[in-house]
N, C-alpha and C positions, 0 to 999 in steps of 0.2 A: 799236467793236462795239455801241454803244448803238442801240436801235431808234428811228428817227426817226418813221416812219409805216409802216402796212401797209394794204393794200386787198384785199378780195375782190371779184372782178369776174365777172359772169356772169348766168345766168338759171335756168330751171327744169330744165335737163338738164346733161349733161357739158360742161364748158368747161375747156380746158387751155392754159396758156401754154407756148410753145416757145422764144421768142427775145425779147430785150430789148436796147435800145441807148439811151443818153442822147443826146438831140438837141441841136442847136447852141444853142438858146435855154435849155437847162437842163431841159427836160421829158424825156419818155421815149416811145419807140415800142415797142409790144409786139405780137408776132405769135403766133398759136396757132390753136386750132380751137374750134368751138362747135357744139353740137346744140340749143341753147336758142333760144327765140323770145319771151322775156319779159325784163323788167327792163332790164339794160344792153345786151341784144342786140336789134338792130333788123333787120327785113326778112331773116330767115334764109331761105335758098333751098331747104332740104330736106336731110335726112340730116345731113351734117357740112359746115360751111363753114370756109374761112379766116376768122379773126376778127382784125382789125387795130385796135388801140386806141391812141389818142394821149392821153397823160397830161400834166398840167402838173407842175411841180417838187414839188408836194405830193401827187401821185398821183390828182388829180381828173380825170375823163374830160373831154377837150375834144371828141373825136369818136370814133366807132367805126364800122367797116364790116364787114359780112358779105359775103364774096365766094365765088361758086361757082355750082353748079347743083343738080340734084335728087339726085345721088349723092354719094359720099364725096370731099371735097376737103380736104386736110390741109396746113396751113402749117407749115414748119419753121424759116424764117429770115426776118428783115426787117432792112433797113439804110436809113439816111437817105442820100440821093443829093446830088450837088453842087449841084443846082438847088433844094434844100430839100424835094423830094418824097421818095418812098420806093420801094424795090424789095423785093418779097417773093417767096419761092419755096417750093415744096412739090410736091404732086402733085394731079392732078385726075382722078377717074374719070368726071366728068360731061362731057357734050357739049352742054349747054344753059345757060340763064342767062347768066352772065358768061363761060363757057368756050366757046371755038371751036376747030374743027379738031383734035379729039382723036383720035389714032391708037389709043389704048389705052382705049377706052370700056369702063367697068366694071372695068378693071384699074388704069389710071392712067398718065398721062404726066407728065413734068416740067411744072409750070405756073409761069410767070414773069409777074408782074403789076407794072407800073409805075404808081404813084399820084402825084398832085400833093400839095401840102402840106395839102390838106383831105381826102385820102383818096379822091378821085375817080379812076377808072381812066383813064389816058392810053393805055395799050396793054396787051395780054396775049398771051402766046404759049405754045403747048404744044410739047414736044419729046419724041420717043421712038418706039417701035415698038408692036406690038400687045400686047406682054407688059407686065409690071410695070416701071415706071421711077419711081424715088423720089428727088427732089431734096431735099437736106438743108442746103445751105449756099450762100450767095452772097457774093461779094466784089467791090467796085468795082475795076476795072482802071485803069491809068494813062492809057489812051487814052479814057476816058469810057464804055467798055463794061463788061461784067460777066463774071466767071467764075462758073459755076454747076456744082455737083458733087453727086453722089449715087451711086446704083447702078442697074444695069439687069439685067434677066433675058433680054435678047436682042432681036433685031430692029433693032439699031443697027450701024453700021459698025465692023468690027474686033472684034466680040464673040468672046471666047475659047472659048465653048462650055460653060463650067461653069454652076452654078446662077445665079451673078451675077458681074458685074464692077463695079469702080469705073467711073463714066462722068463725064467732065469736058467741058463745052461752054464755048465762048467766044462771046458775043454782043456786038453793037455797042450803041450807046446807044438804038437803036430796037427792039432785040430780034431783029435779024437774025443768023442763025447764021453765024459766021466759021470756026470749026473745032470738031471733036469728037474725043475719044479715049477708047476703052475700055481699061482697065488691069486685068490680072489673069492668071489661068491657068485650069486645069481644075477648080479647087475653088471654094468659096464665098467671094467677095471683096466685102466690104461697106464702103461709104464713109460717113464722118460729117462731116468738116470740111475747109475749104479756107482758105488765106490767100494773099495776093499776096506776091511777093518783090521784092527790090531791083533785080533784073535784068528786071523787068516780066513775069516768069513767075509761076508759082503753085506752091504745095506743098499736097499733100493727105494725109490720114491716115484710116485705118480699120482693118479687120481682113482677114486672108487665111487661107484653109485650103489655098491652092495652094503648090506648089513647082516650078512650071514656068511657061512663058509669060514674063510680065514679072517673076515672083517668084522670088527666089533665097534660099537659106539658111534656109528655114522650120524652126523648132525642133521642130515637132510640134503637132498640134491646130490651134488658131487663134492666129496671131501678130498683134501690132500691125504695120501696114504703112504706111510713109511713102514 
């Protein structure tokens, strides 16, 4: 429990970390959001950007990247990939700058960005409908693809009609959609985390106010839902 080191990273506005993982060489990859355009933050695109920061083992910045467009783009998770690069997810309200083909302009689609080991974009994909779609978690799948999960407010296949559903998508290593599933009922169902399982499937967790559709046994109010 002894403090080894600590670092404050950012610039002249609000900067928030959302995800961190130790990397193969002992450093760290950090994902979050930035509204700054000074100090540690370079080339901010407007409003709020994904902010991806690579630190060495002492917490010193090796590189940082601001990703997004002119509207609100929020990063929630980042993971190192098998090729030594990185995969990061969240949502993008933008449809310019680094963001293409957004169905939810102004509201937000899932935004998945694949980076090389220096933080350069290899590919980026948006997923969702015209309403709010919020990706919160990404996990590497056994076949080299990715599970991405979060919640949706409609406009996707199988939506249950409540305020929101859990929404899980499976993409291949190049970001092509392989399958999707909306999970929930007529209430408000909000997702936060995903992990892969030993049978090459995945497990997701969040909250539910439903007691119909996919949801059974709700105790009242909002329950944890696995």
